[in-house]
N, C-alpha and C positions, 0 to 999 in steps of 0.2 A: 348371277352370283350364288344363287341357292345351290346350283350344281357344284360349284367350287367348295362350298361349305360341306356338302355331303361327302365329296371325294376326300377333302382334307381331313375329315373326321377319322379316316383310316390311318392317319398319322399319330393317333393318340398314344400308341405304345412307345413312340419315340418323342413324346412331349418334352421330356427332360433334355434330350439332345438338342431339340429345337430351341429351348430356352437358353441353354448354355451357349449355343452358337450365337444367338442374338446378343447375349450379354458380352461375349468376347468381341463381337463387332463394335459394340458401343464403346468398350474399353479401348480398342484399337483406334477408333475415330477420335477419342479424347486425346490420346497421345499425339496423334497427327496434328490436331488443332493447336496443341501447345507449342509445337515447333516454330511456327511463324512468329509467335510472341517472343521466344528466345532469340530468333533471328533479328527481330527489331532492335533489341538491346545490343546485339553485336554490332549492327550497322551504326546505331546512334550513339553508343557509349564506348564500346571496346575499340572500334576502328579509329575514331577521332582522337582518343586519348592514348593510342598505341599501347594499351594495357594488355600485354601478352597473357598474363595470368587470368585476367577476366575473360579474354577470348577462349582460352583453354577450358575454363570453368563452364562458360555458356555452351561451348562446342561439345563438352562432355555431357552436359544435360541433354543437348539435342541428340547425341548419339545414344544415350540411355533411353530416351523417348522412342527413337527409331527402333532400337533392339526390342523394347517392350512391345511396341506396335507389331513388330515382326513375329514375336512369340505368340501374341494374341491371335494374329492372323493364321499362324500354323495350327494352333489349337482349335480355332474356328473351323478350319478345313476338315479336321478330324471329326468333329461333332456334326458338321453339316453333311459330310459324306455318309455318316452312319444314319442320320435322320432321313436324307434323301433316298438312299438305296433301300433302307428298311421300309420306308413309306411306299416305294415302288413295288417291293416284294409283297407287302400287305394288299396293295391294290390288285396285283395279278392273282394272288391267292383268293381274294374275295370274289373276283370275276369268275375264276375257275370253279370255285365251290358253287356259285350261283348257277353256272351253266350245267353242273352235274345234277341240279335239282330241276332243270327245265324238262318239260314234257316235249314230245315231238312238235306239238302245236306252237310252243314257245320258240323252238329252233327254226320253225318256218318263218318267223318274223325277221330273222337275221341271216344273211348269207355267211357261209363259212369264212371267206376271205375277210369279211367285215369283222367277224369275231376275232380272227387272228390279229388284225390291225389294232383293234381295241385293246387287246391284251399285250401288245408289243409296242407299236409306234405311239399310240395314245398314252400309254403308261410312261413311256420314255419321255414324252413331252412334259407330263406332270412331274416326273422325277427331276428333269432338268430345270423346271420352273423353281423347284425347291433348292436344288444344288447351286444353280447360277443366280437365282432370284432373291434368295434370303439375304445375301450380303448387301446388294444395293437397296433392298427393301428397308433394311434397318439403317445402314450406313448413310443412304441418301438423305432421309429426313433429319438425322442427327447432325450431319455436316451442314445441311441447309440452315437449320435453326441456329446452330452455334456460329457458323460462318457469317450469317447475316447479322446476328447479335454483336459479334466482335467487330465486324466492319462498321456498324453504326457507332460503336464505342470509339473506334479510331477516328472516323470522320463522317458526321451525319450528312453533310451536303453531298459528299462523293457517293455515299451509300444509297442515295436516291435512285441510282442507276438500276438497282434491283427492282424497284417499284415499276420501272419501265420494261425491263427485259423479261421478268418472270411471266407476266400475262402473255407476252408475245410468244415465248417458247411454249407456254401452256396451250395457247390457241392452235399453234402448229401441230402439237402432239395430238390434240383432240381431233383435228381433221384427219391426221394419218390413221389413228385408231378407228375412227368411223369408217374409213375406206377399207382398211385391212381386215377388220373383224369378220365380215361374211366370206372373205377370200380364204381364210384358214379352213372353214368348213368344206369349201370346194376342194382344197388341197388334200384333206384327209380322205374325202370320198374318192379322189383320184388314186390315192394309195391303196384303197380297197380294191379298185379295179386292177391295178398292177398285181397285187397279191392274188387276185382271182385268176388272172391269166397264168401266173407262175404255177399256182397249185394245179390248175387244170392240165397244163402242159406236162408237168412232172408226173401226175397221176396217170395220164393217158399217153405217156411217151412211147409205149409199144405200139399202140394204134396209130399214132402219128407217123412212126417210122414204117409201119406196115403199109400204110396208104400213101407214103411219100408226101406228107402234107407239112413238112418242116417249114418250107417257105411261107405257106399260107398262115401257119401259127405265128411265124416270125413277124409277118405283116400285122397280124392282130395285136401282137405285143407292142409293136412300134406305135400303134395308134394309142393304146392306153399309156404307154411310156411318154409319148408326146403330150398327152393330156395332162399327166403329172408334171412334166417339164413346163408346160405353158402356165399351169396353175401356180407352180412354185415361182416361176419367173415374174408373173404378174403380182403375186403377193409380196415378194421381196423387193420388187421395183418401188413399191410404195413404202414398205417398211424401212428401207435404207435411207429414205429422205430425211429421217430423223437425224442422222449424223451430219450431213451437210448443213441442215438448218441450224443445228446446235453450233457447229464450227463458225458459221457466218455470224451468228449472234455473239459468240465468244470473242472473236477477233474484233468485231465492232465495239464491243464493251471494253476490251482492253485498250483499244485506241482512244476511246473517249476518256477512260480513266487516266491514261498516260497524259493526254492533252490537258485535262483539268487538274490532275495531280501535279503536273509540272508547274502550272500556274500557282497552285497553292504553296509549293516549295519556294518559288521565287518571292512570294509575298510574305513567307515565313509562318504561314498558318499550318504547315505540315512538314514533317521531316522526311528525309530519304528513306529511313528505316520504316517509318509508318507507311509510306507509299509501297515499299517492297512487301511489307506484311499484308497491306490491303490487297495488293495484286494476288498474293497467295490465297487470301480468303475468297477473292473473286473467282479464281480458278477452281477452288474447292466447292464453292457454292454452285457454280455453273456445272461442274462435273457431277455434283450431287443431283442437280436437276436432270442431267443426262441419264444418270443412273435410274432416277425415278421414271423417266420416260421409257427407258428400256424395260423396266419392270411392268409398266402398263402394256407395252407391246407383248411382253412375255405372257402376261395375264390374259391378254386378248386371245393369243393362240391357245393358252391353257383352257379358256372357256369352251372352245370348240371341242377339245379332247375331253374335258370334264363332262360335257353334255353327253358325249357318246358313251363314256364309261358309266355315267349315271343311268343311261337307258338300260344297260345290262343289269346293274345293281338293283334298279327299281322294278325290273320286269318280274311280275309275280308268277311263280310256277302255276301252270294251268291245272296241274294235278297234284293233290296233296292228300296225305293220310287224314282220316277223320280224327276228331279229338279223342274218341274212345274206340280205337280200331280193333277188329278181330285179327288175332295174330296167328291163328292156326287154320289151315285148310284141311277139312275132314277127308275129302275125296276129290276125284277128278270129274265129277258130274258137271256138265255145262248146259245152261239153258239161255237161249235168246228169246226174249219176250217182246215181240213187235218192235224190233230194233231198227232205227234209221240213223244214218250218219252222214255228215258232210264236213269237209276239212275246214271250211271257212263259214262262219255264221251267215255271211251275206251272199254265199254261193246260191245260184239259182236252182241247182239240181243236187239231189242227194246221191252220194256214192253208194250207199246201201239204203234199201227201202223195205220197211215192214218185214223184217226177217224174223221168222219164228222157227226155232230149231232146238231139239232136245237130244243131247249126247249123254248117254249113260256112262257112269264110271267104268273104266276098263275097256270101253269100246274102241275099235279102230275105225276111224271115219275118213273117207277120201273126199276131197273137194276138187272138182274140175270145172273148167269153164274157159271161155275165150279170153284173150288179152283185154284187160280193162273191165273185167266182170266183177272186180272188187274182192277177189279171193284173199289177197294179203291184208286188205283193210279189215275183213271180217275177223281174222285170227288176231289182229293187233288189238282188238277190243278185249280179248280174254285176259292178257296180262296188264291191261289198262295202260297201254302205250298211248291210246287215245280214249276219250270218254264218248259213249254213245250220245248222239244229239237228242234222240228220242228213244223211249223204251228202256229195258233193263237187261243187263247181262249178269247172270248168276254163275258162280263157281262154287262147288261144294255146298250148295244150299244157301249161300249168301250173295247179296249184291256185291259186285267187285268194288264198289265205292265204300263198302263197309270195312274192307281189309286194310291192314297196314301195307303200304305199297311194296316195301322190301319183302315182306312175308309172301305176298301174292306172287311177286315176280320170281322169288326163290322156288315157289311151288310150280311155276309154269316154265318149262324149258322150251325155248324156241330157237330153231336153227334157221337163221334168216336166209333169204334168197341170195343176198350178196354175202359171200363168206368172208369173214374178217379175222385174220390172225395178227398178233402183235409181234413186234421185234423181240427176239429172244429165242429160247430153246423150246422144243416140243413140250417138255415138262412144265415150263413156266406158263405156257398157254393152256395146257390141260388143267393146271391147278386153279384156273379161274372157276372151273366147275366145282371143285372141292379142294380147298386149300390144305386139308389134312390127309389127303389120299396118299397111300404108300404105293410102291412100285406095282404090287400085285393088283391093287384096285385100278391103277392107271392102265395096266396091260389088259385087264379084263374089259374095260370100257373100249379100248382100242380094238380088241378082238371082236366085240359086238359090232363096231363100226367098220370092220374090215380094214382098219388102219395098221394093224400089226403086220400085214403082208409086206408093206413097203418100209415100215419102221425097222423091222428086223434086218433089212438090207442096208439101212442108212448107217453111216459111221457115227457112232455115239448113241444111236437108238433114241431113247427118251431125252437125252441131253444133246441131240443134234441141233445145230443152230438153224433157224428158219429164215434168217435175214429179215430185212424190213418188210413187214406185211406178208411174210411167208413167200418171198420171191424164189426161194430155193426148191419149192415143190410145185407140182402141177395143180390145176384147178380141181380135179377129182380127188387128189390127196388132201387138198385144203378142206373140201367138203367132208371127207371122212373124219378128219381131225376135229372139225367143228361139231360133228355129230357126237364123237367121243367126249368132247368137252361138255356138251349139254347132258349126255347120259350120266356124267359124274355128279350132276346136281341131284340125282334121284328125285326127279320131279313127279308131281301128281298128274300133270298134263304135259304131253310131249308134242310139240308142233314142228312139222317139217314143211317149211315154205319153199317148195320146189328145190329142196336142198340136195337132191340126188341127180340133178340134171346133167352133171359132168361125170357121172359114174356109169360104167357100162351095165347092161341089163343083168348079167350074171352076178356082178358084185352087189347090185341093188337087191337082187333076190336073196343073197346071203344076209344082207342087213335086215330085210323084212323078216326073215326066218329067226334071226337073233332077237328081234324086237317082240316076237310072239311070246317069249318067256316073261316079258314084263306084263303079266296079266292084270295087275292092279293099276297100271298106268293108262290113262286115256291118251290115245294116239290120234292126232289129226295130220293127214298127209295131203298137202296141196301139190298137185302134179299136172303136167301136161300130157304124160303118157298114161293111157288106159291101163297098161300092164302094172303100173305102180299102185293102182287102187282097186284092181279086180278082186283081190282077196279081202278087202275091207268089209267090216260088218254092215256098213251102209255107205252109199256114195251120195254126195250132195252136188247137184249141178247148179251153178250160178250163171245167171244171164242178166247183164245190165244192172248189177247190184241187187238182184232179187233171186230168191230161190225158185228155180224152175221145176226141179223134181228131186225127190229123195227116195232111195231104194237100194237093193242089193244089185250086184252086177247082172244076175239073171233077170231080175224084175225089170231093170231099166233097159236091158238089151231086148226084152220082149215087148216093151210098151212105149219107150220114150224115143221119139225120132231124132232128137239132138244127140243123145247118147249113141244111138245106132249109127248115126253119121260119123261121129268121132271114132267109134270103134272100127267101123268098116274102112275108113280112110287110113287109119294107122295100121291095121292088120294088112291091108292091101300093100301099103308101102313096105312093110316088113317082108312080105312074100316076094315083092319085086327085088328088094335088096338081096334076099337069100338066093333068088333065082340067078341074079347077076353073078353073085359070088360062086355059086355052084358051076355056072357056065364057064367062069374064069378058070376054075380048078380043072374042069374037063378039057378045056381048050389047052391048058398047060400040059 
């Protein structure tokens, strides 16, 4: 229940709407409870005396009550909808804002499909709980109390039926809730799995088609879809038992009341009108109990969703700015002091071990190493995407933990290994780097990144539409736009995480030449190709998360066996390719 309290606290901006909706339900219920009393007088007084005026008067009162009840119901619908959908919007916004504060380590706790489900399906469950649950939550108890009270006033002996039926229905409801509660968690987890398959299939649709694996992915989807179907079927198989149990009890109660009520009429202790009114109250009381039982079932499902939403809202960001942060980065000097790092605190092995490295401001440093040597991990510690497990990382003379996170990340431009562009135009994507940049500044950045070559040929130029995720351009073009976007930040430190892998050697050379003009910017280049780092001021070789060697191209080529092996294998491959190409030309 604590999870429900925390989640419903986000409905405070709509507290007035909640209260008005509840008051209107109460008023609606009162008008409906008056109608059976008026009907009793019609049956017992108006009909026997054939008093048409009395019948019209009482009928008019009933009509007025019905109309007022209808108006109250319509007004309730307006305020309830505003409260429910406003509450849902606040929940989604709160989760989204919290996720924006998450560090990479926080995001490692949740899968992407699970986050999507929590922001959509789980919020919809909570939203529906308010929209569909507020009415029975207020109306049920009101009608139950008033109905039982009026029934006892009409006939105490006959009203004893409530003392028998209420505990029976309550016991059945308790059993159903006990059975269904854990099943809702299983159902929401199954929704996560379906979302995961859909996301993976849509993201990798080109690979699926290229490898003709459509049938295989369809079978995988069938499995998770069947899992959701089975979970939903099992859950609702027990949940729907509520209705037949209620109906069986309702009809049994009506039969018993008719049987005993008929006897009371025969002996003159009860009138026909009173029995009619009593039956109306019985229906209203049992209906109110049914409403309350539905609310319990709805709350049971809401508890599962509330718990999942609370996990997001209560997750504390692993990385936060200090209370008195440094807001200005003086220069691009970077120092790693005995830094070790592992992604999970209970991991048996460090991804990085005892790294000591000094990069002077304005230097160009190349980092190479085999796959899994922790090259990307190393540079992610600089903008504090992760915190070092041991040791200290300094930028501009200060520990990165002393900086305001936004200021630090503004000063460190990183072109990630996986290039990501957003839906929209080229201009809209580039403005992420500098929102105030004019066309001249944008074109200058594109020229340095060699993106102007293809942009000048594209219809619309800077205003060309990239499509979703930049599907309208090639991988190399994406990389160049991502480089241009990062250059627009005017960073103190510029990191290229294997971000020219899809660019040809000639274009890469042009980009390197353009970057030489950025003399005050520290440039770190992670690459697989030796040619990408040959001209760097120094080259760092990583092996199994440790620094194997540091030196210039000439120094490493003369002394380091790993660098010699990498260089020779790559140069040999290039010579073989050139020879094949020349042979093809001569043969032609």
